[in-house]
KOLTORBA-82418 format. One record per residue (C-alpha): z negated, x, y negated. Coordinates in nm, 2 decimals, padded with zeros to 4 digits. Example, Ala and Ser with C-alpha at 12.3 -4.5 7.8 and 13.67 -1.06 7.14 Angstrom:
TORBA, pz, px, py
TORBA, -00.78, 01.23, 00.45
TORBA, -00.71, 01.37, 00.11
This chain:
TORBA, pz, px, py
TORBA, -00.02, -00.02, -00.01
TORBA, -00.08, 00.28, -00.24
TORBA, 00.23, 00.41, -00.16
TORBA, 00.47, 00.19, -00.25
TORBA, 00.27, 00.11, -00.63
TORBA, 00.30, 00.49, -00.65
TORBA, 00.67, 00.45, -00.55
TORBA, 00.76, 00.19, -00.77
TORBA, 00.50, 00.37, -01.08
TORBA, 00.74, 00.59, -01.04
TORBA, 01.04, 00.45, -01.03
TORBA, 00.97, 00.22, -01.37
TORBA, 00.87, 00.53, -01.56
TORBA, 01.16, 00.68, -01.51
TORBA, 01.37, 00.35, -01.53
TORBA, 01.12, 00.31, -01.82
TORBA, 01.25, 00.73, -02.02
TORBA, 01.62, 00.63, -01.99
TORBA, 01.66, 00.27, -02.07
TORBA, 01.44, 00.40, -02.41
TORBA, 01.66, 00.67, -02.44
TORBA, 01.96, 00.50, -02.45
TORBA, 01.82, 00.25, -02.72
TORBA, 01.94, 00.26, -03.06
TORBA, 01.76, 00.29, -03.29
TORBA, 01.76, 00.18, -03.69
TORBA, 02.06, 00.41, -03.88
TORBA, 02.12, 00.57, -03.58
TORBA, 02.43, 00.39, -03.45
TORBA, 02.60, 00.62, -03.23
TORBA, 02.91, 00.46, -03.23
TORBA, 02.92, 00.53, -03.56
TORBA, 02.94, 00.91, -03.52
TORBA, 03.24, 00.96, -03.28
TORBA, 03.42, 00.75, -03.52
TORBA, 03.39, 00.34, -03.35
TORBA, 03.16, 00.07, -03.59
TORBA, 02.83, 00.06, -03.47
TORBA, 02.71, -00.07, -03.15
TORBA, 03.10, -00.15, -02.99
TORBA, 02.99, 00.05, -02.71
TORBA, 02.75, -00.25, -02.54
TORBA, 02.99, -00.58, -02.71
TORBA, 03.00, -00.68, -03.04
TORBA, 02.67, -00.89, -02.99
TORBA, 02.51, -00.51, -02.97
TORBA, 02.25, -00.46, -02.70
TORBA, 01.98, -00.55, -02.84
TORBA, 01.91, -00.87, -02.70
TORBA, 01.95, -00.80, -02.30
TORBA, 01.75, -00.38, -02.40
TORBA, 01.46, -00.54, -02.53
TORBA, 01.40, -00.81, -02.30
TORBA, 01.41, -00.53, -02.04
TORBA, 01.24, -00.27, -02.21
TORBA, 01.00, -00.53, -02.20
TORBA, 01.02, -00.62, -01.86
TORBA, 00.99, -00.28, -01.75
TORBA, 00.69, -00.20, -02.03
TORBA, 00.49, -00.50, -01.85
TORBA, 00.51, -00.40, -01.45
TORBA, 00.41, -00.02, -01.56
TORBA, 00.11, -00.17, -01.73
TORBA, 00.10, -00.37, -01.39
TORBA, 00.11, -00.03, -01.16
TORBA, -00.15, 00.16, -01.41
TORBA, -00.42, -00.11, -01.34
TORBA, -00.35, -00.14, -01.04
TORBA, -00.36, 00.21, -00.94
TORBA, -00.65, 00.21, -01.17
TORBA, -00.88, 00.00, -00.94
TORBA, -00.79, 00.07, -00.59
TORBA, -00.91, 00.45, -00.71
TORBA, -01.21, 00.34, -00.84
TORBA, -01.27, 00.08, -00.54
TORBA, -01.19, 00.39, -00.31
TORBA, -01.52, 00.51, -00.13
TORBA, -01.49, 00.83, -00.07
TORBA, -01.74, 01.11, -00.07
TORBA, -01.74, 01.38, -00.26
TORBA, -01.91, 01.74, -00.19
TORBA, -02.19, 01.72, -00.54
TORBA, -02.27, 01.41, -00.45
TORBA, -02.35, 01.43, -00.07
TORBA, -02.54, 01.75, -00.18
TORBA, -02.69, 01.61, -00.47
TORBA, -02.79, 01.28, -00.17
TORBA, -02.93, 01.58, 00.01
TORBA, -03.16, 01.71, -00.22
TORBA, -03.36, 01.41, -00.31
TORBA, -03.38, 01.32, 00.10
TORBA, -03.57, 01.68, 00.18
TORBA, -03.34, 01.84, 00.37
TORBA, -03.23, 02.21, 00.27
TORBA, -02.88, 02.25, 00.20
TORBA, -02.71, 02.47, 00.51
TORBA, -02.71, 02.82, 00.43
TORBA, -02.36, 03.03, 00.54
TORBA, -02.34, 03.14, 00.90
TORBA, -02.59, 03.49, 00.95
TORBA, -02.34, 03.71, 01.11
TORBA, -02.40, 03.72, 01.52
TORBA, -02.65, 03.99, 01.65
TORBA, -02.46, 04.32, 01.76
TORBA, -02.18, 04.25, 01.61
TORBA, -02.08, 04.51, 01.29
TORBA, -02.11, 04.52, 00.95
TORBA, -01.77, 04.61, 00.87
TORBA, -01.43, 04.39, 01.01
TORBA, -01.26, 04.63, 01.30
TORBA, -00.96, 04.82, 01.06
TORBA, -01.07, 04.86, 00.74
TORBA, -01.15, 05.28, 00.66
TORBA, -01.47, 05.37, 00.57
TORBA, -01.57, 05.60, 00.27
TORBA, -01.62, 05.90, 00.31
TORBA, -01.99, 06.03, 00.28
TORBA, -01.95, 06.34, 00.18
TORBA, -01.84, 06.47, -00.23
TORBA, -01.46, 06.57, -00.21
TORBA, -01.44, 06.88, -00.34
TORBA, -01.36, 06.98, -00.72
TORBA, -01.04, 07.21, -00.75
TORBA, -01.05, 07.48, -01.00
TORBA, -00.90, 07.34, -01.36
TORBA, -00.51, 07.38, -01.31
TORBA, -00.48, 07.45, -00.92
TORBA, -00.36, 07.16, -00.75
């Protein structure tokens, strides 16, 4: 259900962006810029009625999906690490500590070279 709402929400977002960009602004007649009369691209009556209704419809669907997604997200009963730790502290249970290494296990992982025990020899000045 959530996946379907998210898909519809994304499609409506993209459609709303495209619809708004297609609309001609006041004084920005795209048809006049190319030598034609203004508003002739969408017919002689212009695109005002259809495009504004389409924008309104997409905006309403966008708002409904926003409200639906926020309602679903707020009602989801997932727990978090922060709330679990607070619940354990209030109940008096000790918080779990990291696991201790097994007795007899090497202190460093195998394959990592250890630092030399003796200091490095000092070279006299200028000799490699």
